[in-house]
N, C-alpha and C positions, 0 to 999 in steps of 0.2 A: 601418165597421170597429169591432170591439169595443174598448172601453177597459178593461174588466175591473177588476182590483184590483192595486194596487201591493204586491207581496209584502213589501217592506221595511217597510211601515207597517200593512198590513191594511186600509187605507182605500181607498175607491173612487177609482180613478185618474182618473176623469172630473172629480172635484172638484178634483184637483190641476191638471188641464189648464185647467179653466174659471177657477180662481182664480189669477191671474198672480202672486200673492204666495206661493203654496204652493210648497214645495220638493219636487221629484220624488225627489231623493235624500234619504232620511230622515235627520234629525239623528242618531238612535241608531246607524245604520250607519256614519256618518262618525266617530263617537266610539268605536267598538269597535276593539279590537285586530284585526289582520289575521286571526289564528287564529280569532277569535270570529265573524267575518263569515260563514264557511261555515255554521255552525249557525244563525245568524240568518236566513239565506236558504234553509235546508233543502237544502244542497248540500255538496260536499266538494272537497278539493284535486284529486281525480281528475275533477271535473266531474260533470255529471248523467249518469245512465244514459239510454240511448236512449229507453226507455219513459217515463221522467220527462219528457224533453224533448218528446216527442210529446204527452203529457198537458197540459203547460203551454202548448204552442202552441195546443192546442184551447181551453184556458181563457182565455188572454190575447189570442189573435189574433196575426197576423203582425207582425213588426217593421217596419211601414211607416208613413210619414207619411200623414195623411189627404189624399186627392187633392182638388185644388181642383175645385169643381163646374163642369162644363163649361157654357159659355154655352148658353142655350136655342137649339134649332135655328132657331126663327123669328127670333131676334136675329141669328144668323149670316147668314140669308137676307136680312134687312132691311139688314144692313151692306153688302151688294152694291150697294144703291141709293144709298149715300152716296159712292161713288167719284166723282171729279171728272168723268170721262167720262159716268158715269150721270146725274149732276146736270145736266150740259149738255144731254143728250138729253131728260131729263124736262121741263126748262124749254122746250126746243124743241117737244116734243110738246104741252105745254099751250098754248103760243102758237099753234101750228097749229090746235088744236081751237078756240081763241078766234077765229082768223081765219076759220075755216069758219062759225062762228056769225054773224060780221059780214058775210059776203059776201051780195050781192044781185045776181043769183041765186046760190045756193050751188053751189060747184063740188065735185062728188064727188071729184075728184082731190085736193083739199085734205084731205078727210076720210081718203082712202086714205093720204096722206102721214103724217097724224097717227097713224093706227093703225099704220102701218109703223114709225115711229120708236119707238112704245111697244113693239111686238113685238121690235125690236132690243134694247131695254133689258131686257125680260123674259128673252129667250133668253140674253143674255150673263150676266145675273145667275144664271140656272140653271147655266150652264157654270162660272162662277167659284165658285159655292157647291159644286158637285160636286167641283171640283179641290181646293179648300181643305180640304174634308172628307176627301178621299182623302189629301192631303198630311199632315194631322194624324194620321190613322190610321197612315200610313207612319212618321212620326216616333216614334209610340208603339211600333210594332213594332221599329224599329231600336234604340230605347233599351233594349229588353228583351234585345238581343243581347249586351250587356256587363253581365251581372248582377254586383252587388257581392258579394264573398265575404269571409269572415273565418275565422280559425283558432280552433278551440275544442278543449277537452278534453271528450270524452264517454266516460265509463267508463275514464278514464286514457289513452285513445288520442287522439293529436293528429289532428284532422280539419279539412278545409276545407268549410264549409257556406255556403249562401247567407245573406246578412245578414238577409234577411226571416225566416229560421228561428230567429234568436236568441230566447231566452226568458229571463226572470228566473231567476237561479241558474246560468246558463252561465258557465263559466270561459273567458275569452277570452285568447288569446296575442297580445301586442302587440309589434310590431317597427317600426323606423324605416321610414317610407313608408306605413304603414297608415292608412287612414281609420277613425276610431272609429265603430262602427255602433250603439252604444246607450250609455246612461248606465251607468257602471260604477264600482265601488269597487275601487281598486287594492289588491292583496294581495301583490304582489311587484314590485319596481322595481329595475332595473339601469341607472343613469344615464338614467332615463326622462324625456323632455321632450316636451311637446305644444305645438301652436300653437292657441290658443283664439280666433284672430281671427274665425271665423264667429259666435262668441257675444259676444265682448268688444270686437272691433274692434282689438285690440292684437295685432300679428303677432309679438311676441317669443316665443321658446321659453320655456316655463314648466316648471320641474322638478316631477316628481310623486314622491310618497313613499307607502309602505305604512303609515306610522305613523298613529295616531289623531289627529284634529284637534278643536279646540274647536267649539262650536256657532257658526253664522254663516250668511251667504248661501251657497247651494249652489255658485255659480260660484267662490267663494273657497276651496272645499275642495281642498287640495293633494293629497288622497288619492283624488280622483275624476277620471275622464275622461268626456267628454260626446260624445254623438252629433254628427256633423258636424265635429268637430275632427280634427286630424291629428297623428300621432306623428312627430316630427322627429328624434328621437335616442333611443338606448338601446333597451331592451326591458323586458318585464314581463308580468305576468298580472293580470287583474282579473275581478271577478264582476259580472255584469249585474244591475242593480237596477231599471231601468226601460227600457221599449222603446216604439217607435212614438210615438203622440201624447202619451204621458206623460213624454217626455223634455223637457229644457230646450229643445232645438232644435225639438221639435215645437211648443212654445208660440210660439216666434219665427217658425216656418215659416208659420203661418197669417197672421201679420201681413204677411209678405213675399210671400205667394202671390198677393195681389191687385195687386201692383205691375205697371204696364204694361211690356211688353217693348219694348226699344229697337230702332229700325230699323237695319238694316245700311247701309253706304255705298251698296251697289248699290240698295237700296230708295229711299234719298234721291235717287240719280241718276235712277231711273225716275220718281219723283214730280216732280222738276224737269222731266224730259222731258215728262211728261203736261201740266204747266202750260204749257210752251212750245207743245206741239201744240194744246192747247185755244185758246190765244191766236191761233195761226196760223189755226185753223179759223174763229174769229170774224172775223179780218181778211179771210180769203178770202170769207166770206159777205158782209161789207160791200162788198168790191170787186165781187162779182157783182151785188149790189143796185144799186150806183152805175152800172155799165156797162150794166145792163138798162134803166134809166130812159129813156135817149135813144131806145130802140126804139119808144116809143109805148105800151108796156104800162103799165097802171095801177099805182099804187103798191102796193096790197095783193097782187095776184098776183106782182109782182116781189119783194116782201118774203117771201112764202111760198116762192117758188122759191129765193131766196138762203138762206133758213133751211134748206131741204132740202139745198142744196149744202154748207152749213156742217156739217150733221149727217153728210153723206157723207164729209167730210174727217176726221171723228173715228174713229180706229182702235179701235172699241169692243171688239174682241177681244184687244187687247194685254194687259190685266191677266191674263185667263185663260191666255193663251198663255205669259206669263212664269211663272206659277205651275206650269204643266205642265212647262216646260223645266227649272226648278229641281228639281221633285219627281222627274222622270225622272233627272236627274243624280245626285241623292242615292241613289236606288235602284240605279242602275248602279254607283256607287262602293261601296255596301254589298255588291253581288255580287262585287266585286273586293277584298273584305276591308277596305275603308276606310269607317269609320263617321263621317259628317259630323255634327258637333254644332251648327254655326253656318252659316247661309247665307253669312256673310262668307268662310268658308273656300272655298266654291265659287267665289266671285269672285276671291279672291286666288290660288288654285291656278293659274289661267290665266296669271298674270304672275310666278310664282316664278322667281327668277334664281339663288338660292343655296340649296343644301340642306346643312345641317350635320347629319351623321348619326353616330349611335353605331355602334360596330363589333359588339359582342357581341349576338347575337340579332336584329339588324337586317340586317347584311350576312352574318352567320354564322348557323348553325342553333341557337345557344344550347344545344347538347347537348355539354357539355364531356366530353372523354375524356383521362385522363392517359396519355401515351405514353412519358414518360421520368421517371425519378426519379434525382436526382444526390446523391451523398453521398461525401465524402472523395475527390473526384477521379474517382470511378467512376460511369458512367451505366448505369442498369439499365432495360432495355426492358420495356414493359408491353404485353401483348396484350389483345385484346377491344375492342369499341367500344360506345358508348352507356352506358346506366345498368344494364344487366343485369350482375350480378357474375360473369360468366363470363370467364375469361382468367387470366393469371398474371403475376407480377412475377419477372423473371429474377434469380436469386440474392437472394431476398427477405430473408434473415436480417439482412444489414447495414442494411437500411432499415426494418425493422419498427418500431423505436422512433420513427423520423421519422414514419411513417404513423399510428402510434398517437396521437402528439401532434397531428398534423394533424386526425385524426378527432375528437378531443376538442374541438378549437377550431372546431366546426361547429354551426350551428343547424338545418341542413336534415335531412330525413328521407327515406330510400328507401321507396318504396311499391311492393310487388310487384304483379304483374298481378291484376286483380280477376276476370278471366274469360278464356275463350278468345279469342284474337285481340288481346288487349290487351298492353301492354308495361310494363316497369318505368318508373317516373317518379319525379321528385324533387319533394317538397313543400318549397319554399324555394329558396335560391340554387343555381343550377346548378353553379357552381364548387365549392361545398361538397359537392354531390351527387357530383361526380367524385372528390373526396377520399375520401368514404365508400366509393365503389365500389372504388378502388384499394386501400384498406385491407382490404376483404373479399378482394380478389384476392391479397393478401399473407398470407392466413390469419387475419386478425383478425376479431373480432366487435365492430363499433362499439358496439352496444347493450350488450353485456357490459362493454366497457371503460368506457363512460359510467357504468354502475351500480357498477363497482368503484372508480372515482375520481369521485365526484359533484361536479358544478359548484357552487361556492358564491358566486362573483362573476364578473362579466364586464364588459369594456369594449368595447362594440360597435364595429364598423368604422365609420369615417367617412372622407369623401373628403379631409380635410386630413392625418390621420395615415397613411392607407392601411394601417392595421393593425387586427387584431382580437385581443383577449386574453381568455382565460378562466382562472379560478383554480379549481383542483380540490383536494379533500382526498385525500391519499395516506396510505399506511401510516406514513410517516415525518414527515408535516407537510403542507405546502401547496406546490403547484407552479403556476406560470404557464405556460400554453401560448399561443404567439403565432404568428400567420401574417400574411403581408402582402406588399406589393411588395418585391422584393429590395433596391432601393436604400435604401428607408426602413428596412427591418428590419436590414440589415447594418450600417447606421450606428449601431444600438443594440446590436450584438453586440460582445463583448470577446474571445470565443474561439469555437472550433468543436470539435465532438466527433468524435474519430477512434479507432475501436476501443475505445470506452468511456473514452477519456482526453480531457481538455480541453486543447487546444493553441491557440496564437495563430492569428488569422486570417491567411491568406496572400493574395497577389495572385491566385492560382489560384481561391481561394474567391470573391473579388470579381468575377472575370471570368466565372465559370461561368454567371451569369444572362444575360449578353449572348450567350454562346455558344448557350444554349438558345433565347433570343429570336430570334436570327438564323435559326433553323430554322422560324420562324413559330409558335412555341409561346408560350402565355401562361404566365408563370413566377410561382410563389409560393415565398417562402422560409418555412421553419419553424424556430422556435427555442423554448427553454424556459429557465426558471430557478426556483430554489427561493425562496420568499418567506416572510416572517414573518407568520403569521396569515392568517385567511380573507379579510380585507378590506384588502389593501395599497393604498397610493396608486397612481394610474395611472402616475406617473413611475417609481415603484419597480418595478412589475410589467413595465414596458416598457423597462428599461435594464439594462445588465450581462448581456445575454442570451448564451446558448450556441447557436450555429448548429448545427442538425441536418442540414440539407440543403435541396435545392430540388426542386420538383415542376414538370414541364413538361407542359402539357395543350394539346390542339388542339380548336379549335371550327371545324369545316369550313365554308367559305362555302356559302351557300344556292345551289343550282344555277341558280335563276332570276335571281339578282342581276346576273350579268355582262351579260346582255342589257338589263336595266333601266338599268344604269349607262351602257351604250352609247347607249340611247335618250335619256337625260338629256343626254349630251354633244351629241348631234345637235340637241337642242332648245335648245342654248345655255345650259344650266343648269350652274352650277359646283357641284361636289360637294366638300365639305370633311369629312374624317373627323375626328371628335372622340372621343377615347378616353382612358380612364385607364390603358391598357396601355403596355408598354414600346415605345419608338419602333421597334425592329426588328420586334417582333411586329405592330404596326400597319402598318408599311410592307409586310411580307410579305403580309398579308391584302389591303391596298389594291392590290397588284400582281396578286393572283389575280383580283380582281373587276373590274379595269380602271380603278380610280380613279387609279392611278399607272401611267403608261406611259413616262415619261421616265427617264433614268438618274439624275437629280439633283432629286428632289422637295425641297420646303422642309419640313423637319420642325422643329416648334417645340414645346418642352416647356412645362409650366406654370411652371417656374422662369424660363424666358426671358420668358414673358408678363409675369410679375411685375416683371421688370426694364425692361419697355417702358412708355413713356408713351403717351398717346393718339395723338400725332402719329406716333410710330414704328409703332404698331399699324396706323394708317390707311395708312401707306406700305407696310407688309407686305401688307395685304389688297388694295391697289391693283395689286400685281404679278400678272401673268397666269400665275402658277406653280401647280403641283400642290401643294396645301397639306395637311399632316397636323398635327393638334394632338394631342400625346400627353402622358400623365401630367398631364392637366388635371382640374380640379375643376369642379363645376357653376357656381361663381362665374366661372371663366375662360370657360365657355361663354356665360354671360350677357353678359360684356364683349365677346366676339367678335361676338355677335348685334347688340349695340348699335352696334359699330363698322361692321358691314356696313350697317346701316340708315342710319347717317350718310352713307354713300356712295350712298344712294338705292336700295339693293338690296331686293328682296322676298325675305324669308328664311323658309325652312321649317326647323324644328328638331325633331329627335327626342329623346325622353327617356323614362326609365322610373322614375327615383327621385324621392323626395320633394324632394330638393334641386334637381331639374331644373325644378320648378314655376315659379320666376321666369322662367327662359328660355323655357319653353313659353308662358307668358302674354304675355311681351314680344314674342315672334316674331310675324311676320305669319301664319304657320301653325304652331301648336304641334301636334306629332304624338306622341301617347303610344302606348305598347305595350299592347294589349288583353290579351294572354296572359301576358306576363311583367312588366308594369309595375305600379306601385303605384296605389292608389286616388287618391292626391294628384295624381300625374301625369295620370291620366285625367281628373280633374276640371278641371285647368288647361288641358288641350289643346283645340284646336278640332277635331281629327280623331283618331280612335283606330284603330290598325291591329289588326284582329282576329287577324291571323296574324303580327304583328311583323316582317314582311318589307319590305325596302327596295323590292322589286318592286311592292308595293302603293302606295308613294308615287309611283313613276313612273306607274303606271296611273291613280292619282287625278289627277295633273297632266294627263295626257292627256285624261281625262274632264272635268276642270275647264276646260281650253281649249275642249273641244267645247261645253260648256254656254254659255260666253260667245259662241262662234261662232254657235251656234244662235239665241241672242237677237238677234244682228245679222242673221242670215239672215231671220228673220221680220219684222224691222224693214224691211229692204229690200223684202221681198215686200209688206208691208202698205202702205207709203208710195209705192212706185213706181206702182201703178195709180191712185193719187189724181191723179197728173199726167196720166195718160191720160184721166181723167174731167173734169178742170178745163180742159185746153187746148182741147178741141173747143168747150166753152161760150164761152170767151173768143174763139176764132177766129170762131165764128158771129156773135157780137155785133159784133166789129169789121168783119166782112164784110157786115153789114147784113141778115143773115138774121133774119126776125122770130120764129122759134121756136128752141127749144133742141135741140141734137143728142142729148141724153140727159136724161131727167127725173130729179127727185130720188127718186121711187119706184123707178126703175130702178137708180139708184146704190145705194140701200139693199138692193135685191135682190142686187146684186153682192156687197155687204158680207156679207150673210147666207149666200149660196150659195158664194162663192169666196174668202172671207177667213178666217173663223174656223177651219174644219176643216183646210184646207191649212196654215195657220200652226201649228196644234196638231201636225200631222204633221211639220212642219219642226223643231219643238221637240224631237221624239224622234229626230232625225237622228243616226246614229252618228258618231263622230269621222272626219274625213277621213283618208285613208291617210298624208298627209304632215304631219299636225298637229304631230308631234314633230320635224319637220325644219325648223321655223321658229323664229326667236328669240322669246323671251317678249315679250308686248305691253308697251308702256310703262305705268308705274304710273298716270300721270295721264291716260291715253288715255280719252276719253269714248265712250259707246255710239254717239252720233252723231258719229263722227270724220269727218275730211275724206274718207277713203276710202269710208266708208259713204254719206255724202251724194253723193259723186261717182257711186257705183254706182246710187243711187236715181235721180239725174238721168239717168244713161246709159240704164238700162232703162225708166224712165218716159217719157223723151223718145222712145224708139223706139215704145213703145205709143201715145203721143199722136200722133205723126206718122202712124202707120198708120191709126188709127181716124178721125182728122180727114180724111185723104185719102179713106177709104172713104165717109164721109158726103157730102162735097162731090162726089165722083165719082158717087154714086148720085143725088143731087139734081140735079146738073148734067146728067146723061145723060137726064133726063126732059124737058128743054126747057121746063119750067114756070118762069116768072119767080118770083123770091124773094117778091115781095109777094103772090102768089096762093096761097101755101102756107097751109093751116090744119091744125089738129090732126087733122082727119078725112081729109086728103089721103092716099090709099093709099101714094104714093111716100114721103111723109114718115114714115109709120108703118114702112115697110120700112127706111128709112134709119136711124131711131133703133133699130130692132131689130138692124140690122147693127152699129151702134156698140156696143150692149150685148153682143152675141154676140162681137164682136171683142175687147172687153176681157176677157170670160170666157175665151176661147180663148188669148189672149196670156198671161193669168195662169196658165193650165195649164202652158204652156211656161216661163213666168217662174219658176214654182215649181221646175221641174227645173234651171233655170239657177243659182238661188241656193243649191242644195244644196251646192255647192263654191265655194271662193274662187279656187283656182288649178288644182286637178285637173280634168281633163276629165270631163264627166258620163259619157262612154263608159267611162272607167276604173273609176268606182265602180259603174256599172251603171244603165241607164235604169230597170230594173224592180226595183231593190234596196230601194226604200222603198214597200212595198205600200200602206201607210196613206195616203201622199201621192197615189198614183195613184187610190186609191179616193175620196179627198176631191176631187181634181180632176175625176174622173168624175162625182161627184155634182153639182158646179157646172155642168158641161156639160149633164147631164140636166135640171137645173132650168131652164137657159136654153132648152133645147129645149121643155120644157113651157110656158114663158112665150111661146114663139114660136108653138106649135101649138094649145094648148088654149084654146078660146073664152072660158071664164071668166077665165083669166089674161090673155088678150088684152084683155079689157075693162078689167082693172085697170091694166095697164101700157101700153095703147095700142100694142100691138105687132102685127106681121103675120107670117104664115108665110114662112120663107126656103126657097128651092129649093136643090138640090144644088150648083149653081154658086156660089151665095152662100157656102155653107159651105166649099167648096173654096178660094175666094179668102181668106176669113177665116182658115182653117187655115194657108194658106201665109204670110199676113202674121203670124199668131200665132207662127210659128216663128222670126221674125226676131230677137226678143230673145234666144232661146236660141242661135242661130247667131252673133249679134254677141258675146254673152258668151263663147262658146267661142273666138272669135278673140282677145278680150281676155285670156282665161286663157292661151292659147298664147303671146301676146306676153310676159305676165308670167313664164311658165316660162322662156322664152328669155333674158329679161333677168336673171333670178335665176341661170341657168346661166352666163351671161357673167360675172356678178359673182363667182361662186364659182370660175370658171376650169374648170368641169366640162364634159364633152362634152354636147352637146344631145341 
């Protein structure tokens, strides 16, 4: 990336970046008056012209941090050989090569085993490398799906542009919740405060000013904001002075970029499992060595065989399969508009028990439309929907002043369609967009009104006051325009305007908000007052107000949410609505989407939460009631999340504002809004909803459960056939048979042909139809749970019994005494071929069995996973080649099987599938009895 020149100094920016003591924000710019900053940076209050911005982008390069250099490909490939499984196999291969060199006479089978072990390591390293490389590319592509944007002035027009297109001299518009995208000099500040924690480590809000400051360290300059920090309160404007690598954050970024990434709990659990499996494989190898010694076989061949068995017990395909399953899950979630930022989110989604969801934009469409305007006891209906200013206000004259004041107290901007097929949209808050639209419907021109009464001061909205105030210069002085929640605003009103006269508030005025809210409308109150001077104190501007009236707007529920809520209910997930709206409005929406179905939901306001201690809150959350939290702040949300977690719940929380960041970070799954959320919220969350819809949360939970299920499916598949390989060896030893029923090289061939590819296909298995009809899994449940181990023993035991019986049946039917068998005996070669083929065929049907946990395979479709059928077919074809091709017969000591042999083996191979179908039917009947439902 180009570093270019810092325009605030005229010096090479690369020098500032390389010299950690250099200040990116030049001292002269910090010491200049706000009005002089524009000329110093060759810009203006109207911002850069488009041509200027394009020229500077070409000169200075994009506003991006230098990408960390990707590790060399050969290093990534070499890392595949440092996995514990790989190390065990490499050591085993080296020992086997050594044993071959020590043998007299040398046994070619030992050499074949050593080469086979090495081939297994190389193949799995190649698969693991390919999958990790693919997963990395996928992560990069998904990260690009939520580009950071910022608001700038270009030629006097307020635009939203990608943050990477910022250039020195751009005038940036800052509002609460924004992430600062470049180093800037503040030129206009209205109660502006930022969180500099990413740079200073201190998370306190720090006020910003437009006034000049004395020379000193750049980070101490109170008239500057820096890339990577967050606006937590107020609003303002600032001029970009440094971008990309030349920023203070760019300097720190390079120091942090090399820090190692922490492993997720799932990765730790898998690592512990790998250690246990490796230990078990060593123990099994030692056991086989010990039991083989009494057979009369010499020590070295017994050791080599035990080593081969140990290698066969290692599920070398597990790491690659795990990577595939997680990568597929992330890609599938992205297709359902859920961007997963952390693997931990995939793990936790499967066990989510509580979802605390916002209302506006998540349950609803976030497209506010004013449908009622109330003033002086009269309700005026409004026609038209959406943000197109088409429609009218019934009898608009009495409410025109109300709507004028409401429009002045807005930061949003209406954007007309840019071309055919596009629609009107809002740049900024959707509620404010609805106010601008209804003002236009009443015959007002919001832009003309704003120009006639320019804004001189503002007190931005915050979740504690639930108000926003702007101060405007009028022909007669200065006027404060206030809008906000009816309860909070009416408490600050002393009178109401009626027919141009100011009269005392009445009970009718105070009850009007509840009446509109009971109709499912979101209600805002609008008031004003005259103030002394352009910069009154906030208390003065927001007290002694005159009520002008109320505005009721509707945000219709998203059509897909009702089904998603029903799916979450069936899945045992509790849904709690958390909203800042009026309780009646919240309950109306909750009933429409199915969150509330009973006549008496528990509705708790923020004021009531403040009055509760932790014990009372815990008791409230323990009740199995339908719970709505209304008129709450982000601090309340954080407290509720903590209380749920104290009860052992796995909590998913949605949020879109800067103040939601603590709750999003603290939750097990923080879910930010990708379309309507702030940069701060998206950065704090583990998952970003690209469409802001609750239905995407339900879909992500479903897919998260499927990912965890698929991991368990291929664990059952991989480990069950190990039992089928081990038991015949032990049985032959204890029965006094001098040879082994299956050689180590044959076992490795099974691992290569029938393990890795089917397991990868199982990792791509779609969710079972009833995955959302089951309760969430326990938070502390391990991958190797009792149920998983039981199923491994169940399926593996059937395989073991079948192939052991086949071996001894074939050997016994020959009439040859055990002591007369040698490796070259045709019957013996046929018998071990049948054992290998029996395991391969039973694994084919075993793969079909483990596709579902409770549902019948006939219900999901025998042929519905084409990749699994192809992988299983490849394993069978490889087995046929080993049986019939002379070169492979020489390697594996096998013999050709006839049609009758294949028929017997196929019949026995179906037994695991049939037995598991019986088990599933029993589980379905048991579950139906527990639920009291018909079978």
